[in-house]
All heavy atoms as TSV, in Angstrom:
chain	resi	resn	atom	element	x	y	z
A	1	MET	N	N	11.931	-48.765	43.570
A	1	MET	CA	C	10.754	-49.665	43.380
A	1	MET	C	C	9.574	-49.014	43.422
A	1	MET	O	O	8.559	-49.233	42.711
A	1	MET	CB	C	10.957	-50.703	44.578
A	1	MET	CG	C	9.850	-51.758	44.447
A	1	MET	SD	S	10.102	-52.716	42.944
A	1	MET	CE	C	8.761	-53.817	43.104
A	2	LEU	N	N	9.367	-47.941	44.334
A	2	LEU	CA	C	8.166	-47.182	44.478
A	2	LEU	C	C	7.782	-46.357	43.265
A	2	LEU	O	O	6.689	-46.395	42.690
A	2	LEU	CB	C	8.253	-46.206	45.591
A	2	LEU	CG	C	6.958	-45.432	45.968
A	2	LEU	CD1	C	5.767	-46.258	46.178
A	2	LEU	CD2	C	7.203	-44.415	47.103
A	3	GLU	N	N	8.913	-45.983	42.577
A	3	GLU	CA	C	8.637	-45.121	41.327
A	3	GLU	C	C	8.140	-46.047	40.282
A	3	GLU	O	O	7.260	-45.697	39.439
A	3	GLU	CB	C	10.004	-44.489	40.882
A	3	GLU	CG	C	10.515	-43.384	41.778
A	3	GLU	CD	C	11.504	-44.087	42.811
A	3	GLU	OE1	O	11.635	-45.351	42.956
A	3	GLU	OE2	O	12.042	-43.179	43.660
A	4	VAL	N	N	8.596	-47.294	40.153
A	4	VAL	CA	C	8.018	-48.321	39.146
A	4	VAL	C	C	6.635	-48.536	39.378
A	4	VAL	O	O	5.784	-48.521	38.479
A	4	VAL	CB	C	9.024	-49.493	39.101
A	4	VAL	CG1	C	8.398	-50.555	38.195
A	4	VAL	CG2	C	10.352	-49.178	38.797
A	5	VAL	N	N	6.257	-48.713	40.517
A	5	VAL	CA	C	4.838	-49.019	40.866
A	5	VAL	C	C	3.933	-47.845	40.596
A	5	VAL	O	O	2.875	-47.999	40.002
A	5	VAL	CB	C	4.721	-49.461	42.337
A	5	VAL	CG1	C	3.230	-49.537	42.839
A	5	VAL	CG2	C	5.410	-50.731	42.695
A	6	LEU	N	N	4.378	-46.751	40.887
A	6	LEU	CA	C	3.621	-45.511	40.534
A	6	LEU	C	C	3.592	-45.286	39.025
A	6	LEU	O	O	2.453	-44.845	38.472
A	6	LEU	CB	C	4.222	-44.210	41.142
A	6	LEU	CG	C	4.091	-44.101	42.774
A	6	LEU	CD1	C	4.868	-43.023	43.312
A	6	LEU	CD2	C	2.588	-43.986	43.118
A	7	CYS	N	N	4.608	-45.508	38.389
A	7	CYS	CA	C	4.561	-45.420	36.839
A	7	CYS	C	C	3.524	-46.478	36.309
A	7	CYS	O	O	2.814	-46.217	35.400
A	7	CYS	CB	C	5.896	-45.618	36.207
A	7	CYS	SG	S	7.060	-44.252	36.482
A	8	LEU	N	N	3.601	-47.701	36.825
A	8	LEU	CA	C	2.694	-48.775	36.335
A	8	LEU	C	C	1.164	-48.300	36.624
A	8	LEU	O	O	0.348	-48.455	35.807
A	8	LEU	CB	C	2.963	-50.002	36.937
A	8	LEU	CG	C	4.208	-50.741	36.356
A	8	LEU	CD1	C	4.459	-51.913	37.258
A	8	LEU	CD2	C	4.042	-51.078	34.955
A	9	ILE	N	N	0.903	-47.816	37.878
A	9	ILE	CA	C	-0.429	-47.322	38.167
A	9	ILE	C	C	-0.805	-46.191	37.216
A	9	ILE	O	O	-1.978	-46.305	36.697
A	9	ILE	CB	C	-0.514	-46.786	39.630
A	9	ILE	CG1	C	-0.266	-48.112	40.541
A	9	ILE	CG2	C	-1.760	-46.123	39.942
A	9	ILE	CD1	C	-0.178	-47.667	42.035
A	10	THR	N	N	0.019	-45.317	36.989
A	10	THR	CA	C	-0.339	-44.236	36.122
A	10	THR	C	C	-0.573	-44.661	34.761
A	10	THR	O	O	-1.646	-44.378	34.101
A	10	THR	CB	C	0.827	-43.208	36.013
A	10	THR	OG1	O	1.173	-42.740	37.367
A	10	THR	CG2	C	0.526	-42.094	35.109
A	11	VAL	N	N	0.157	-45.573	34.199
A	11	VAL	CA	C	0.041	-45.974	32.777
A	11	VAL	C	C	-1.187	-46.888	32.640
A	11	VAL	O	O	-2.061	-46.746	31.748
A	11	VAL	CB	C	1.312	-46.734	32.252
A	11	VAL	CG1	C	1.064	-47.387	31.022
A	11	VAL	CG2	C	2.412	-45.701	32.101
A	12	LEU	N	N	-1.308	-47.771	33.590
A	12	LEU	CA	C	-2.493	-48.725	33.589
A	12	LEU	C	C	-3.784	-47.991	33.703
A	12	LEU	O	O	-4.771	-48.317	32.964
A	12	LEU	CB	C	-2.351	-49.874	34.630
A	12	LEU	CG	C	-1.228	-50.891	34.336
A	12	LEU	CD1	C	-1.191	-51.811	35.514
A	12	LEU	CD2	C	-1.593	-51.633	33.020
A	13	SER	N	N	-3.872	-47.086	34.646
A	13	SER	CA	C	-5.226	-46.273	34.766
A	13	SER	C	C	-5.445	-45.411	33.541
A	13	SER	O	O	-6.538	-45.364	33.241
A	13	SER	CB	C	-5.218	-45.555	36.146
A	13	SER	OG	O	-4.081	-44.554	36.030
A	14	ALA	N	N	-4.430	-44.930	33.028
A	14	ALA	CA	C	-4.645	-44.131	31.766
A	14	ALA	C	C	-5.150	-44.936	30.585
A	14	ALA	O	O	-6.094	-44.675	29.811
A	14	ALA	CB	C	-3.368	-43.431	31.304
A	15	ILE	N	N	-4.604	-46.202	30.479
A	15	ILE	CA	C	-5.002	-47.110	29.374
A	15	ILE	C	C	-6.391	-47.576	29.715
A	15	ILE	O	O	-7.268	-47.621	28.738
A	15	ILE	CB	C	-4.041	-48.281	29.230
A	15	ILE	CG1	C	-2.773	-47.813	28.671
A	15	ILE	CG2	C	-4.655	-49.462	28.471
A	15	ILE	CD1	C	-1.610	-48.869	28.745
A	16	LEU	N	N	-6.672	-47.937	30.903
A	16	LEU	CA	C	-8.118	-48.322	31.213
A	16	LEU	C	C	-9.117	-47.201	30.953
A	16	LEU	O	O	-10.140	-47.486	30.592
A	16	LEU	CB	C	-8.162	-48.801	32.729
A	16	LEU	CG	C	-7.487	-50.145	32.981
A	16	LEU	CD1	C	-7.450	-50.443	34.445
A	16	LEU	CD2	C	-8.235	-51.253	32.307
A	17	ALA	N	N	-8.682	-45.982	31.355
A	17	ALA	CA	C	-9.646	-44.866	31.054
A	17	ALA	C	C	-9.860	-44.688	29.513
A	17	ALA	O	O	-10.975	-44.351	29.049
A	17	ALA	CB	C	-8.907	-43.536	31.552
A	18	LEU	N	N	-8.923	-44.919	28.786
A	18	LEU	CA	C	-9.054	-44.915	27.286
A	18	LEU	C	C	-10.008	-45.945	26.661
A	18	LEU	O	O	-10.759	-45.723	25.717
A	18	LEU	CB	C	-7.731	-44.995	26.601
A	18	LEU	CG	C	-6.824	-43.765	26.617
A	18	LEU	CD1	C	-5.410	-44.112	26.085
A	18	LEU	CD2	C	-7.458	-42.627	25.894
A	19	ILE	N	N	-10.032	-47.086	27.367
A	19	ILE	CA	C	-10.830	-48.163	26.762
A	19	ILE	C	C	-12.244	-48.348	27.435
A	19	ILE	O	O	-13.027	-49.267	27.031
A	19	ILE	CB	C	-10.072	-49.514	26.735
A	19	ILE	CG1	C	-9.754	-49.963	28.209
A	19	ILE	CG2	C	-8.814	-49.373	25.870
A	19	ILE	CD1	C	-9.156	-51.340	28.293
A	20	GLN	N	N	-12.512	-47.468	28.401
A	20	GLN	CA	C	-13.794	-47.595	29.056
A	20	GLN	C	C	-15.006	-47.221	28.130
A	20	GLN	O	O	-14.859	-46.171	27.485
A	20	GLN	CB	C	-13.803	-46.656	30.352
A	20	GLN	CG	C	-13.157	-47.223	31.490
A	20	GLN	CD	C	-13.931	-48.411	32.070
A	20	GLN	OE1	O	-15.093	-48.590	32.113
A	20	GLN	NE2	N	-13.129	-49.365	32.472
A	21	LYS	N	N	-16.062	-47.764	28.307
A	21	LYS	CA	C	-17.265	-47.559	27.634
A	21	LYS	C	C	-18.079	-46.403	28.478
A	21	LYS	O	O	-18.592	-45.514	27.879
A	21	LYS	CB	C	-18.132	-48.777	27.398
A	21	LYS	CG	C	-17.531	-49.680	26.496
A	21	LYS	CD	C	-17.539	-49.407	25.035
A	21	LYS	CE	C	-17.026	-50.469	24.201
A	21	LYS	NZ	N	-16.750	-50.095	22.823
A	22	ASP	N	N	-18.091	-46.639	29.687
A	22	ASP	CA	C	-18.759	-45.661	30.627
A	22	ASP	C	C	-17.890	-44.542	30.847
A	22	ASP	O	O	-16.741	-44.604	31.399
A	22	ASP	CB	C	-19.058	-46.344	31.968
A	22	ASP	CG	C	-19.858	-45.578	32.840
A	22	ASP	OD1	O	-20.325	-44.466	32.436
A	22	ASP	OD2	O	-20.036	-45.960	34.042
A	23	LEU	N	N	-18.361	-43.337	30.427
A	23	LEU	CA	C	-17.547	-42.165	30.620
A	23	LEU	C	C	-17.279	-41.551	31.990
A	23	LEU	O	O	-16.190	-41.034	32.325
A	23	LEU	CB	C	-18.090	-41.054	29.688
A	23	LEU	CG	C	-18.151	-41.302	28.219
A	23	LEU	CD1	C	-18.933	-40.176	27.474
A	23	LEU	CD2	C	-16.805	-41.516	27.698
A	24	LEU	N	N	-18.202	-41.989	32.808
A	24	LEU	CA	C	-17.925	-41.560	34.300
A	24	LEU	C	C	-16.778	-42.424	34.955
A	24	LEU	O	O	-16.020	-41.826	35.683
A	24	LEU	CB	C	-19.187	-41.690	35.206
A	24	LEU	CG	C	-20.350	-40.609	34.780
A	24	LEU	CD1	C	-21.465	-40.892	35.705
A	24	LEU	CD2	C	-19.730	-39.277	35.067
A	25	LYS	N	N	-16.821	-43.557	34.513
A	25	LYS	CA	C	-15.726	-44.506	35.067
A	25	LYS	C	C	-14.345	-44.053	34.362
A	25	LYS	O	O	-13.246	-44.038	35.024
A	25	LYS	CB	C	-15.913	-45.936	34.498
A	25	LYS	CG	C	-16.942	-46.712	35.476
A	25	LYS	CD	C	-17.114	-47.974	34.996
A	25	LYS	CE	C	-18.234	-48.839	35.699
A	25	LYS	NZ	N	-18.530	-50.184	35.183
A	26	ALA	N	N	-14.385	-43.591	33.171
A	26	ALA	CA	C	-13.122	-43.070	32.517
A	26	ALA	C	C	-12.730	-41.800	33.275
A	26	ALA	O	O	-11.410	-41.581	33.513
A	26	ALA	CB	C	-13.395	-42.732	31.055
A	27	ALA	N	N	-13.567	-40.909	33.803
A	27	ALA	CA	C	-13.247	-39.784	34.483
A	27	ALA	C	C	-12.568	-40.183	35.813
A	27	ALA	O	O	-11.542	-39.509	36.202
A	27	ALA	CB	C	-14.409	-38.829	34.804
A	28	ILE	N	N	-13.183	-41.092	36.522
A	28	ILE	CA	C	-12.490	-41.573	37.737
A	28	ILE	C	C	-11.135	-42.068	37.536
A	28	ILE	O	O	-10.181	-41.800	38.360
A	28	ILE	CB	C	-13.380	-42.592	38.496
A	28	ILE	CG1	C	-14.738	-41.873	38.871
A	28	ILE	CG2	C	-12.772	-43.310	39.563
A	28	ILE	CD1	C	-15.826	-42.889	39.277
A	29	LEU	N	N	-11.034	-42.943	36.450
A	29	LEU	CA	C	-9.611	-43.391	36.150
A	29	LEU	C	C	-8.631	-42.395	35.782
A	29	LEU	O	O	-7.526	-42.556	36.076
A	29	LEU	CB	C	-9.746	-44.494	35.132
A	29	LEU	CG	C	-10.403	-45.938	35.573
A	29	LEU	CD1	C	-10.678	-46.723	34.369
A	29	LEU	CD2	C	-9.426	-46.539	36.483
A	30	THR	N	N	-9.134	-41.352	35.145
A	30	THR	CA	C	-8.291	-40.300	34.915
A	30	THR	C	C	-7.802	-39.595	36.157
A	30	THR	O	O	-6.645	-39.111	36.283
A	30	THR	CB	C	-9.006	-39.167	34.030
A	30	THR	OG1	O	-9.461	-39.903	32.754
A	30	THR	CG2	C	-8.195	-37.986	33.615
A	31	GLY	N	N	-8.597	-39.544	37.049
A	31	GLY	CA	C	-8.287	-38.931	38.447
A	31	GLY	C	C	-7.201	-39.817	39.117
A	31	GLY	O	O	-6.325	-39.372	39.775
A	32	PHE	N	N	-7.397	-41.167	39.035
A	32	PHE	CA	C	-6.279	-42.031	39.526
A	32	PHE	C	C	-4.967	-41.780	38.914
A	32	PHE	O	O	-3.934	-41.849	39.513
A	32	PHE	CB	C	-6.762	-43.528	39.391
A	32	PHE	CG	C	-7.826	-44.017	40.316
A	32	PHE	CD1	C	-8.625	-45.065	40.017
A	32	PHE	CD2	C	-8.060	-43.405	41.554
A	32	PHE	CE1	C	-9.608	-45.493	40.886
A	32	PHE	CE2	C	-9.071	-43.813	42.395
A	32	PHE	CZ	C	-9.774	-44.938	42.013
A	33	SER	N	N	-5.165	-41.687	37.561
A	33	SER	CA	C	-3.753	-41.463	36.828
A	33	SER	C	C	-3.151	-40.183	37.303
A	33	SER	O	O	-1.926	-40.147	37.473
A	33	SER	CB	C	-4.165	-41.417	35.264
A	33	SER	OG	O	-2.949	-41.191	34.635
A	34	GLY	N	N	-3.863	-39.176	37.376
A	34	GLY	CA	C	-3.402	-37.839	37.884
A	34	GLY	C	C	-2.823	-37.821	39.297
A	34	GLY	O	O	-1.857	-37.338	39.613
A	35	GLY	N	N	-3.568	-38.552	40.109
A	35	GLY	CA	C	-3.114	-38.751	41.471
A	35	GLY	C	C	-1.823	-39.479	41.695
A	35	GLY	O	O	-0.892	-39.127	42.418
A	36	ALA	N	N	-1.744	-40.649	40.966
A	36	ALA	CA	C	-0.452	-41.411	41.038
A	36	ALA	C	C	0.708	-40.559	40.462
A	36	ALA	O	O	1.824	-40.664	41.021
A	36	ALA	CB	C	-0.624	-42.673	40.177
A	37	LEU	N	N	0.440	-39.879	39.356
A	37	LEU	CA	C	1.502	-39.001	38.843
A	37	LEU	C	C	1.820	-37.890	39.778
A	37	LEU	O	O	3.080	-37.555	39.918
A	37	LEU	CB	C	0.975	-38.442	37.539
A	37	LEU	CG	C	2.140	-37.762	36.600
A	37	LEU	CD1	C	3.168	-38.732	36.247
A	37	LEU	CD2	C	1.441	-37.150	35.386
A	38	ALA	N	N	1.048	-37.357	40.478
A	38	ALA	CA	C	1.363	-36.375	41.526
A	38	ALA	C	C	2.158	-37.011	42.714
A	38	ALA	O	O	3.123	-36.321	43.076
A	38	ALA	CB	C	-0.011	-35.714	42.144
A	39	VAL	N	N	1.867	-38.219	43.161
A	39	VAL	CA	C	2.598	-38.750	44.133
A	39	VAL	C	C	4.033	-39.163	43.623
A	39	VAL	O	O	5.046	-39.034	44.340
A	39	VAL	CB	C	1.960	-40.066	44.601
A	39	VAL	CG1	C	2.838	-40.860	45.494
A	39	VAL	CG2	C	0.591	-39.674	45.357
A	40	LEU	N	N	4.061	-39.539	42.396
A	40	LEU	CA	C	5.350	-39.692	41.727
A	40	LEU	C	C	6.220	-38.496	41.706
A	40	LEU	O	O	7.424	-38.655	41.985
A	40	LEU	CB	C	5.183	-40.260	40.308
A	40	LEU	CG	C	6.436	-40.634	39.473
A	40	LEU	CD1	C	7.265	-41.761	40.166
A	40	LEU	CD2	C	6.095	-41.063	38.139
A	41	PHE	N	N	5.616	-37.368	41.351
A	41	PHE	CA	C	6.484	-36.119	41.402
A	41	PHE	C	C	6.942	-35.714	42.723
A	41	PHE	O	O	7.960	-35.288	42.983
A	41	PHE	CB	C	5.539	-35.000	40.815
A	41	PHE	CG	C	5.352	-34.960	39.402
A	41	PHE	CD1	C	4.184	-34.543	38.766
A	41	PHE	CD2	C	6.422	-35.242	38.532
A	41	PHE	CE1	C	4.060	-34.572	37.368
A	41	PHE	CE2	C	6.278	-35.259	37.155
A	41	PHE	CZ	C	5.138	-34.835	36.542
A	42	GLN	N	N	6.031	-36.064	43.804
A	42	GLN	CA	C	6.480	-35.851	45.202
A	42	GLN	C	C	7.710	-36.653	45.544
A	42	GLN	O	O	8.594	-36.246	46.250
A	42	GLN	CB	C	5.270	-36.047	46.097
A	42	GLN	CG	C	5.619	-35.739	47.573
A	42	GLN	CD	C	5.951	-34.262	47.750
A	42	GLN	OE1	O	5.229	-33.495	47.221
A	42	GLN	NE2	N	6.885	-33.996	48.672
A	43	VAL	N	N	7.630	-38.056	45.142
A	43	VAL	CA	C	8.695	-38.960	45.422
A	43	VAL	C	C	9.961	-38.492	44.690
A	43	VAL	O	O	11.070	-38.640	45.265
A	43	VAL	CB	C	8.267	-40.398	45.109
A	43	VAL	CG1	C	9.516	-41.256	45.063
A	43	VAL	CG2	C	7.238	-40.843	45.867
A	44	LEU	N	N	9.819	-37.875	43.551
A	44	LEU	CA	C	11.031	-37.379	42.850
A	44	LEU	C	C	11.471	-36.036	43.233
A	44	LEU	O	O	12.253	-35.360	42.439
A	44	LEU	CB	C	10.682	-37.509	41.322
A	44	LEU	CG	C	10.391	-38.817	40.707
A	44	LEU	CD1	C	9.995	-38.780	39.261
A	44	LEU	CD2	C	11.729	-39.676	40.905
A	45	LEU	N	N	10.985	-35.572	44.377
A	45	LEU	CA	C	11.402	-34.313	44.966
A	45	LEU	C	C	11.071	-33.068	44.167
A	45	LEU	O	O	11.928	-32.232	44.012
A	45	LEU	CB	C	12.891	-34.313	45.428
A	45	LEU	CG	C	13.311	-35.504	46.331
A	45	LEU	CD1	C	14.746	-35.393	46.531
A	45	LEU	CD2	C	12.581	-35.338	47.644
A	46	ALA	N	N	9.883	-33.066	43.667
A	46	ALA	CA	C	9.356	-31.943	42.826
A	46	ALA	C	C	7.982	-31.509	43.411
A	46	ALA	O	O	6.996	-31.747	42.862
A	46	ALA	CB	C	9.213	-32.219	41.485
A	47	PRO	N	N	8.066	-30.950	44.619
A	47	PRO	CA	C	6.790	-30.702	45.363
A	47	PRO	C	C	5.899	-29.697	44.716
A	47	PRO	O	O	4.608	-29.684	44.710
A	47	PRO	CB	C	7.130	-30.268	46.762
A	47	PRO	CG	C	8.588	-29.729	46.580
A	47	PRO	CD	C	9.169	-30.546	45.496
A	48	ASP	N	N	6.489	-28.665	44.067
A	48	ASP	CA	C	5.674	-27.708	43.312
A	48	ASP	C	C	4.870	-28.323	42.134
A	48	ASP	O	O	3.701	-28.010	41.972
A	48	ASP	CB	C	6.385	-26.483	42.965
A	48	ASP	CG	C	7.703	-26.901	42.163
A	48	ASP	OD1	O	8.074	-28.107	42.230
A	48	ASP	OD2	O	8.333	-26.034	41.533
A	49	VAL	N	N	5.526	-29.174	41.354
A	49	VAL	CA	C	4.980	-29.863	40.330
A	49	VAL	C	C	3.867	-30.840	40.798
A	49	VAL	O	O	2.803	-31.038	40.201
A	49	VAL	CB	C	5.917	-30.526	39.460
A	49	VAL	CG1	C	5.287	-31.256	38.152
A	49	VAL	CG2	C	7.011	-29.476	38.838
A	50	ALA	N	N	4.225	-31.496	41.950
A	50	ALA	CA	C	3.259	-32.477	42.483
A	50	ALA	C	C	1.934	-31.785	42.874
A	50	ALA	O	O	0.916	-32.311	42.686
A	50	ALA	CB	C	3.930	-33.172	43.609
A	51	LEU	N	N	2.119	-30.593	43.576
A	51	LEU	CA	C	0.917	-29.872	44.004
A	51	LEU	C	C	0.023	-29.512	42.843
A	51	LEU	O	O	-1.162	-29.553	42.894
A	51	LEU	CB	C	1.361	-28.680	44.835
A	51	LEU	CG	C	0.186	-27.817	45.441
A	51	LEU	CD1	C	-0.686	-28.673	46.406
A	51	LEU	CD2	C	0.805	-26.636	46.135
A	52	THR	N	N	0.692	-28.993	41.776
A	52	THR	CA	C	0.053	-28.485	40.610
A	52	THR	C	C	-0.836	-29.706	40.000
A	52	THR	O	O	-1.982	-29.758	39.444
A	52	THR	CB	C	0.902	-27.846	39.589
A	52	THR	OG1	O	1.485	-26.756	40.242
A	52	THR	CG2	C	0.117	-27.385	38.412
A	53	GLN	N	N	-0.025	-30.870	39.853
A	53	GLN	CA	C	-0.622	-32.015	39.278
A	53	GLN	C	C	-1.756	-32.573	40.014
A	53	GLN	O	O	-2.716	-33.095	39.526
A	53	GLN	CB	C	0.466	-33.087	39.072
A	53	GLN	CG	C	0.052	-34.453	38.549
A	53	GLN	CD	C	-0.628	-34.363	37.097
A	53	GLN	OE1	O	-0.079	-33.528	36.337
A	53	GLN	NE2	N	-1.479	-35.064	36.768
A	54	ALA	N	N	-1.653	-32.487	41.346
A	54	ALA	CA	C	-2.797	-32.942	42.310
A	54	ALA	C	C	-3.911	-32.129	42.104
A	54	ALA	O	O	-5.040	-32.576	41.943
A	54	ALA	CB	C	-2.242	-32.951	43.765
A	55	ILE	N	N	-3.794	-30.769	41.944
A	55	ILE	CA	C	-4.963	-29.843	41.895
A	55	ILE	C	C	-5.557	-30.014	40.524
A	55	ILE	O	O	-6.771	-30.349	40.417
A	55	ILE	CB	C	-4.547	-28.579	42.163
A	55	ILE	CG1	C	-4.218	-28.391	43.604
A	55	ILE	CG2	C	-5.676	-27.526	41.792
A	55	ILE	CD1	C	-3.546	-27.027	43.881
A	56	VAL	N	N	-4.811	-29.969	39.504
A	56	VAL	CA	C	-5.337	-30.015	38.070
A	56	VAL	C	C	-5.625	-31.474	37.606
A	56	VAL	O	O	-6.685	-31.727	37.218
A	56	VAL	CB	C	-4.236	-29.397	37.206
A	56	VAL	CG1	C	-4.738	-29.462	35.706
A	56	VAL	CG2	C	-4.139	-27.918	37.619
A	57	GLY	N	N	-4.633	-32.370	37.620
A	57	GLY	CA	C	-4.798	-33.688	37.134
A	57	GLY	C	C	-5.631	-34.616	37.908
A	57	GLY	O	O	-6.309	-35.528	37.308
A	58	ALA	N	N	-5.709	-34.508	39.161
A	58	ALA	CA	C	-6.379	-35.415	40.047
A	58	ALA	C	C	-7.751	-34.802	40.586
A	58	ALA	O	O	-8.495	-35.607	40.955
A	58	ALA	CB	C	-5.547	-35.826	41.197
A	59	ALA	N	N	-7.971	-33.586	40.417
A	59	ALA	CA	C	-9.104	-32.945	40.922
A	59	ALA	C	C	-9.902	-32.234	39.861
A	59	ALA	O	O	-11.170	-32.561	39.588
A	59	ALA	CB	C	-8.877	-32.039	42.043
A	60	ILE	N	N	-9.350	-31.344	39.231
A	60	ILE	CA	C	-10.059	-30.404	38.327
A	60	ILE	C	C	-10.536	-31.166	37.040
A	60	ILE	O	O	-11.693	-31.085	36.529
A	60	ILE	CB	C	-9.365	-29.102	38.004
A	60	ILE	CG1	C	-9.222	-28.258	39.209
A	60	ILE	CG2	C	-10.068	-28.360	37.013
A	60	ILE	CD1	C	-8.474	-27.061	39.198
A	61	VAL	N	N	-9.616	-31.722	36.327
A	61	VAL	CA	C	-9.874	-32.386	34.999
A	61	VAL	C	C	-10.961	-33.566	35.232
A	61	VAL	O	O	-11.801	-33.511	34.354
A	61	VAL	CB	C	-8.568	-32.988	34.432
A	61	VAL	CG1	C	-8.837	-33.772	33.196
A	61	VAL	CG2	C	-7.656	-31.868	33.989
A	62	PRO	N	N	-10.835	-34.464	36.188
A	62	PRO	CA	C	-11.939	-35.433	36.247
A	62	PRO	C	C	-13.253	-34.791	36.590
A	62	PRO	O	O	-14.360	-35.395	36.093
A	62	PRO	CB	C	-11.457	-36.401	37.372
A	62	PRO	CG	C	-9.891	-36.206	37.395
A	62	PRO	CD	C	-9.733	-34.667	37.104
A	63	VAL	N	N	-13.375	-33.796	37.365
A	63	VAL	CA	C	-14.587	-33.184	37.733
A	63	VAL	C	C	-15.157	-32.497	36.452
A	63	VAL	O	O	-16.425	-32.590	36.311
A	63	VAL	CB	C	-14.345	-32.093	38.861
A	63	VAL	CG1	C	-15.609	-31.208	38.923
A	63	VAL	CG2	C	-14.091	-32.722	40.137
A	64	PHE	N	N	-14.357	-31.782	35.661
A	64	PHE	CA	C	-14.860	-31.210	34.399
A	64	PHE	C	C	-15.346	-32.222	33.459
A	64	PHE	O	O	-16.279	-32.111	32.771
A	64	PHE	CB	C	-13.822	-30.338	33.750
A	64	PHE	CG	C	-13.649	-28.976	34.416
A	64	PHE	CD1	C	-12.582	-28.235	33.982
A	64	PHE	CD2	C	-14.488	-28.528	35.367
A	64	PHE	CE1	C	-12.394	-27.006	34.488
A	64	PHE	CE2	C	-14.351	-27.320	35.909
A	64	PHE	CZ	C	-13.281	-26.504	35.485
A	65	ILE	N	N	-14.714	-33.414	33.400
A	65	ILE	CA	C	-15.007	-34.390	32.401
A	65	ILE	C	C	-16.380	-35.031	33.021
A	65	ILE	O	O	-17.372	-35.187	32.184
A	65	ILE	CB	C	-14.054	-35.616	32.404
A	65	ILE	CG1	C	-12.703	-35.132	31.697
A	65	ILE	CG2	C	-14.617	-36.850	31.725
A	65	ILE	CD1	C	-11.647	-36.045	31.665
A	66	ALA	N	N	-16.554	-35.250	34.254
A	66	ALA	CA	C	-17.857	-35.771	34.840
A	66	ALA	C	C	-18.961	-34.777	34.559
A	66	ALA	O	O	-20.163	-35.179	34.262
A	66	ALA	CB	C	-17.637	-36.127	36.301
A	67	LEU	N	N	-18.694	-33.561	34.768
A	67	LEU	CA	C	-19.776	-32.460	34.549
A	67	LEU	C	C	-20.126	-32.482	33.079
A	67	LEU	O	O	-21.402	-32.344	32.751
A	67	LEU	CB	C	-19.183	-31.046	35.047
A	67	LEU	CG	C	-19.183	-30.896	36.552
A	67	LEU	CD1	C	-18.555	-29.584	36.904
A	67	LEU	CD2	C	-20.536	-31.041	37.099
A	68	ALA	N	N	-19.193	-32.551	32.179
A	68	ALA	CA	C	-19.421	-32.454	30.820
A	68	ALA	C	C	-20.326	-33.742	30.458
A	68	ALA	O	O	-21.204	-33.572	29.542
A	68	ALA	CB	C	-18.304	-32.498	30.001
A	69	VAL	N	N	-20.010	-34.872	30.939
A	69	VAL	CA	C	-20.692	-36.117	30.651
A	69	VAL	C	C	-22.176	-36.027	31.171
A	69	VAL	O	O	-23.087	-36.253	30.488
A	69	VAL	CB	C	-20.028	-37.334	31.219
A	69	VAL	CG1	C	-20.827	-38.508	31.231
A	69	VAL	CG2	C	-18.738	-37.566	30.513
A	70	LYS	N	N	-22.371	-35.376	32.383
A	70	LYS	CA	C	-23.609	-35.256	32.985
A	70	LYS	C	C	-24.491	-34.212	32.167
A	70	LYS	O	O	-25.652	-34.527	32.020
A	70	LYS	CB	C	-23.415	-34.819	34.438
A	70	LYS	CG	C	-24.598	-35.057	35.281
A	70	LYS	CD	C	-24.658	-36.546	35.613
A	70	LYS	CE	C	-25.536	-36.815	36.752
A	70	LYS	NZ	N	-26.107	-38.099	36.806
A	71	LYS	N	N	-23.864	-33.254	31.662
A	71	LYS	CA	C	-24.647	-32.169	30.929
A	71	LYS	C	C	-25.077	-32.635	29.533
A	71	LYS	O	O	-26.056	-32.080	28.994
A	71	LYS	CB	C	-23.761	-30.915	30.814
A	71	LYS	CG	C	-23.536	-30.171	32.053
A	71	LYS	CD	C	-24.710	-29.246	32.309
A	71	LYS	CE	C	-24.370	-28.358	33.475
A	71	LYS	NZ	N	-25.591	-27.451	33.750
A	72	THR	N	N	-24.374	-33.581	29.025
A	72	THR	CA	C	-24.538	-34.047	27.645
A	72	THR	C	C	-25.248	-35.360	27.545
A	72	THR	O	O	-25.473	-35.963	26.415
A	72	THR	CB	C	-23.252	-34.140	26.884
A	72	THR	OG1	O	-22.489	-35.009	27.417
A	72	THR	CG2	C	-22.611	-32.749	26.689
A	73	GLN	N	N	-25.703	-35.940	28.646
A	73	GLN	CA	C	-26.516	-37.133	28.488
A	73	GLN	C	C	-27.817	-36.977	27.915
A	73	GLN	O	O	-28.509	-35.965	28.180
A	73	GLN	CB	C	-26.705	-37.747	29.938
A	73	GLN	CG	C	-25.444	-38.462	30.405
A	73	GLN	CD	C	-25.568	-39.085	31.744
A	73	GLN	OE1	O	-26.571	-38.869	32.393
A	73	GLN	NE2	N	-24.562	-39.937	32.136
A	74	ARG	N	N	-28.327	-37.908	27.255
A	74	ARG	CA	C	-29.553	-37.874	26.531
A	74	ARG	C	C	-30.706	-38.155	27.617
A	74	ARG	O	O	-30.533	-38.874	28.444
A	74	ARG	CB	C	-29.752	-38.857	25.472
A	74	ARG	CG	C	-28.756	-38.693	24.278
A	74	ARG	CD	C	-28.964	-39.727	23.256
A	74	ARG	NE	N	-27.999	-39.543	22.226
A	74	ARG	CZ	C	-27.889	-40.324	21.205
A	74	ARG	NH1	N	-28.685	-41.301	21.000
A	74	ARG	NH2	N	-26.899	-40.058	20.321
A	75	SER	N	N	-31.826	-37.478	27.364
A	75	SER	CA	C	-32.913	-37.640	28.265
A	75	SER	C	C	-33.997	-38.438	27.448
A	75	SER	O	O	-34.075	-38.314	26.303
A	75	SER	CB	C	-33.450	-36.403	28.778
A	75	SER	OG	O	-33.969	-35.615	27.699
A	76	ASP	N	N	-34.725	-39.353	28.127
A	76	ASP	CA	C	-35.706	-40.217	27.469
A	76	ASP	C	C	-37.065	-39.694	27.714
A	76	ASP	O	O	-38.097	-40.371	27.663
A	76	ASP	CB	C	-35.706	-41.653	28.048
A	76	ASP	CG	C	-34.356	-42.321	27.595
A	76	ASP	OD1	O	-33.749	-41.971	26.648
A	76	ASP	OD2	O	-33.910	-43.197	28.443
A	77	ASP	N	N	-37.200	-38.378	27.872
A	77	ASP	CA	C	-38.415	-37.674	28.081
A	77	ASP	C	C	-39.291	-37.643	26.787
A	77	ASP	O	O	-39.067	-37.439	25.733
A	77	ASP	CB	C	-38.369	-36.261	28.645
A	77	ASP	CG	C	-37.771	-36.349	30.057
A	77	ASP	OD1	O	-37.837	-37.337	30.663
A	77	ASP	OD2	O	-37.138	-35.274	30.416
């Protein structure tokens, strides 16, 4: 049952990230998706994959997306 809930969280947050107009919200939802997937890997007894997913999918990728959005915003000067 826990696996199904984690799969639903992963898929729903990924879909919500795709349809977001605000790119910072999309980056946060990408982090939720990566975090839920990391927990799912841990539940499925793959701790090495879970650790890698937690570091890359839940931390590094959303931060890089947020930094890229911040660097490319238009200024009204």
